N, C-alpha and C positions, 0 to 999 in steps of 0.2 A: 726619575724620569727624566729624560732629557728629550728635548726639541729641536728639531735641524728643522733651520731655513731654509728656503732658494726662493731665490728672484726667478721672477717669472718666468726666466730662459734658462731656468732649472740649473745654473749656479749656486754651488754652496755658499753660503751668506755669513752662515757661524747657527751657534746654541745656544738655548737659553732652558739650564738650567733649573732657575728657581721663581716659580710662581704659586700664584695665590691656589688657584684652582684651576681646572679642567677637563669641560664637557667633550667629550669626545664620541658622537650619537650613530651608531651604522643603523643604514636601513636595509632591509632586502630587495626590494621592488622600485625602491626612490632611491635619488639623492639623500645622500646622509649631510652632518653638519657638525662645526664645531664651534666651543668657547671657550678662550681662556683669559684669564685674568692674571697681570702681572703688575710688579710696579712700577715705576714709568724713572726709566733710567738712556743713559743717552745710546746705550747698544740696544735696549728693546725698543728705544724710538726710531732706532735707523734700520731692527731687524723686521720688526714686524709693520709693514708697510702695504696697503693696497696690492693687494697683485702679485704679492710671494705668496709661498709653497710651507704650508705647514708639516709635517712629517714626525712623528715618532715611530720608529725602527723596530716596533712588532708591531705595526699594523701593514698589507699590502695598498692602503689608500691611503692618501694624504689631501688634506683641505690646503683652499684657496681662500685669503684670505678680500671679502668683501666690506671688510666695516669695522672700523677701529673711534673707538672712544678715551678720552682721558676726561677725569676727575679729580678731585680731593672729598677725599672721605670723612667721617668723621673722627678718627684718629691721627687727622693733618696727614694722609698717606697719598700722595700722586698716583692712582691707579688705571690702567694703561689695558683697558677690554676690547681683543680681536675677535672679529666672528667671522664664520664662512661657511661655507659647503664644501663637500668633497669636486674634484676632479671632476665626475662625472657632470659639475653643474656646468663645465664648459656649453655642453650640448644646448642648453638652455638659452645660450647667445645667439643661437640661429633657429632659424625658421625651417619648414620645408616648402621650400621656393620654386612655386610652379605646383604641378598636379604629377603626383607616384600612385600608380597602378600597379598593385602589387600581386601576384596569385602562388605563393609558395610556403615554405614552412616558418614561424614567427623568427624564428633564428635570421632565415635568410632576411625576410622581412627587413626588422630590426638592421641586421648589417649596412642591408640596402640603403638604409635611408642615412646611417651614419658617415660611411661611406659618399655617398652623393653629395651630404649637406656639410660634412665637418672634416674628412679626411681628403677625400677626389676629389672634390665639386667642379664642373667647369669652370665658374668661374673660382680663378687662385686666392684670389682677396677672400674668399669665403672660407679657404684651408686655417685648420685648426692646427698651431707648431706643436710638435713631439707627437699629438695623437696620430695612433695608430689601431689596426682590428686585433682583438686576439684570435685565436687559433678558434675552429669550427668547431663545434662539442656535438652537432647532431641531434640536437634536439627535432621530435619530428611534428609539433601542433600546425596544425595548418592554417593560416590565416587568408580569406580575400579581400582587401580593403583598395582606400581610393583616398587620400589625403591629400589638401593646396593646402597650402601658409598658414600649417600651426605651425604653435612651436616645436620645435627639434623634442626636446627631454620630454615634454609634457605628453605627445605623440609615444613616445617610448615607456614611460610609466605605466601609460593606459595597457599598451599589450604585455607585458611585464606582469603587473596585476591581474591579467586574466585570465593568463596563460600560467600563472603562477612560476616566474623564473628570476634568477635574480638579475641584479645589474650592479657592475661594482668599474672602474676605472682603477687600474694596477700603474704605482708608479716606482718605476726603477732607475735611481740614483745612480746609478754605474754609469748606465748609456742616455741616462738625460730623456726618458720618451714615458707618454701618459700611454697605456695600451686599456682600451676597451673591452669590457670582459662581460659574455653573459654564464653564468651559472645557474646551479638546482643543489639546493640543499639537502644532504642524508636524511635517510629516514631511520629514525632513531627512536621507533613506537615501539610500547612494550610486545605489541603483538606480531612485531617483523620477526625474522631469523637472522638478518645480514650483515647486521651492524647491531654494536652493544647497543642498549637500550639506553636512553636516560628518563630516568622518571624523576620527577620536579613534585617535590610533598615534606611539607613540616617532620611528617614522622623521618624523612631520612637526615631533616639535619642540613639541608642545601638550599632551603628557602626561610628567609628571615624575616620578611611580609610579601602578607601576598593578598592582593586586591581580584576579586572578579564581577565582571561587567558583562549582562546580557542586554540587547534593544531591538527592537525592531522599527524603531522610529524612522529610520531612511532605510530599510528593505523591499526589495523592490525584485518577483519573480518572474515575472512578465511582460517583456518590451516589448510594444506596439511601436515599428519601426516605419516612419512618411518618407517616400523618395520623390521624384519628381511627379508633378503630375498636377490637377485639380481635381476635387471632387470626387465620382464614381472613377474617374482616370488615375487618380493617383497611387504608385505605385506603393501598397504595404508589406509588410510582411510582420508574421512575430514571433519572437524566439522567447525560452525559459517554457515554464510547466508551471503547473496550480489551480486550485480550483477550492469554491466557498469561500470561508473566512481563510485560507489559507491562500490565497490569488490576493495578488499585490501586484498592481498594474502600473508602469508608466507609457509616455509617448516620448516617440524621439524623433523628432524633427531633422532631418537629413534632406530637405527638400536642397540643398547644394550640393549634393552630392549628382554628380551628372553622369547621366548613360553614354557618356562620347568623350573619345580618347581628347587630346588636347589637340589631335588634326583634324575632328570632324566624326572619327572611325567610332561605329555604332558599338556598345558594351551586347554581348548575349546577354539576353534578360537575366537566364541562369543565373550569368557569373557578376552580373548588376546587384539581383538579388540575395548572394552568399557574399558582397558588400557591408550590403543593407545591413543583414543578421550578424556579420562583423562590429559595426557599431550598435547594436545593439546588445549581444555581449558582454563589449565594454562599458556602457552603462551598467548592465546585472552585475558584472565584477565588482561598479564602487559601489552599489547599495547590497550589498549581501547584509544576513543577520549578523550581527554584532555579539561575538563571545568571546572575553577579553582575561587572560588571567596576567594583572603586571606583578612581579613579583621582584623583590632585591633578593639577588642570590647569594650564598654564602661561598665565597669563592676558594674559600680552607676546607670544604666538604667533598663527598663520594666522587663530586663531577668536575672536572679540571676544564678550565673556559679553554675553546677553541683547540683541547684536546677530542672531551666528549660529546663536547657539544658546541654551534656555533650558531652564527647569523642562519638562516633557511631552512636550518635543521626543520625535520618532524620528530617533536618530543612530545612523550604524555606529560600532561600534569593532573595531580591528583588533589584535592581534598576529603576527604571520609566524613567528617563531620559535618562536609556541607553539601556530602551527597556528590559529591561533582569530580569527574572522571573526564579531561576531555584528552583527543589525540590533536596536534593540533602545531602550526609551522612559528619559530621562531621569528617574527617578521619586524623586532627594533631590540636593537641589545645598545643603553646608554652606557659608558664608561665614564665612571668620575673621578678626578684624583685630587686630591686635596691636602694639606700639609698633614693632617692624621692617617691618611693613608686613604686608600683604591678601595671606591664599591661599584656592582657592577648590576644595573636596572634593564628586565628581560619585559619585555612585550610579547605574549604568546598570543596570536590570533589575531582579528581585524581591530586597529582603535577605531574608537569614534571621530568620524566624519569631521573636520574644521571645516568653521565656515569660506576660508581660501575653498574647500575641498568641493564643497557642494556648488558654491559662484561658478567653479570648471566646469562640474556635471550638467548643471545650465546651458552655460556658452558651448560645450562641445555638440 
């Protein structure tokens, strides 16, 4: 495995061939990350600088170094550790400067946000060099949204999670560009006929290790969203469904969501209520019932990675001994490269929220 290193202007700098380990974590609706451990040499010290780009030529995405550490281990080896996130993280360096009101498809909404605040902003100082928008795919899910001063990447991730779309930033070393791209995984479940099915089970010898988790600790299916106003005059709207013990409620405070545009023009009540509903749906999307298969995949078995299954695909996971069969999406793939070879760890379904995820839900 060779790692190609580029500077922040995407000029090629050199190759790293020998390293101790590499974690390359691809995520569907969120930005991926990486972690590289290698020996400290004049070459690695020069190449692995903060802001430089790391790319392996069997992947469409590249990582940007955001952290590095030098240490002396127990074997008296000097070790250089470089960590970072994929190039989609560049969007996290921008906020939504002002107020955006968008009533369109989720694809147009996300492209508008990226264009206005990272590709072609009014203030040219805010433009991210080398970043461009990919082709329109034609996704039809609708959104009514108003957003002000939020982190650009976090807002986009909330939209893609709600509508089960993938985000990635494609790296082209030849023309030196980053291309922001929305996509949707293929349906490879056992019940469909359009694509060859991908079934993960120990009996097919394509799963080496398997762990199943389910949880309703963070689950909510009814959102009461509060907009402007006080007391009985407050604008309230409810989204979701559930009754009895199967009803899990959450309040979403959106009192700062204005019913006027920046120039004071009133927003029609129906449109404003749709905006409140969108915020409620985003919170419910972050509060789903957890049902996850974490699996270490046998890459030498019947299903070939990136050919028979890939990040974002809907697949079937089963364990007959546990009595579990689920059709679920591949939401994360961790590629691990070490001196003894390569392994693939796949997350099927929604993962348990981290503390940071929960804090973001409260703040939203």
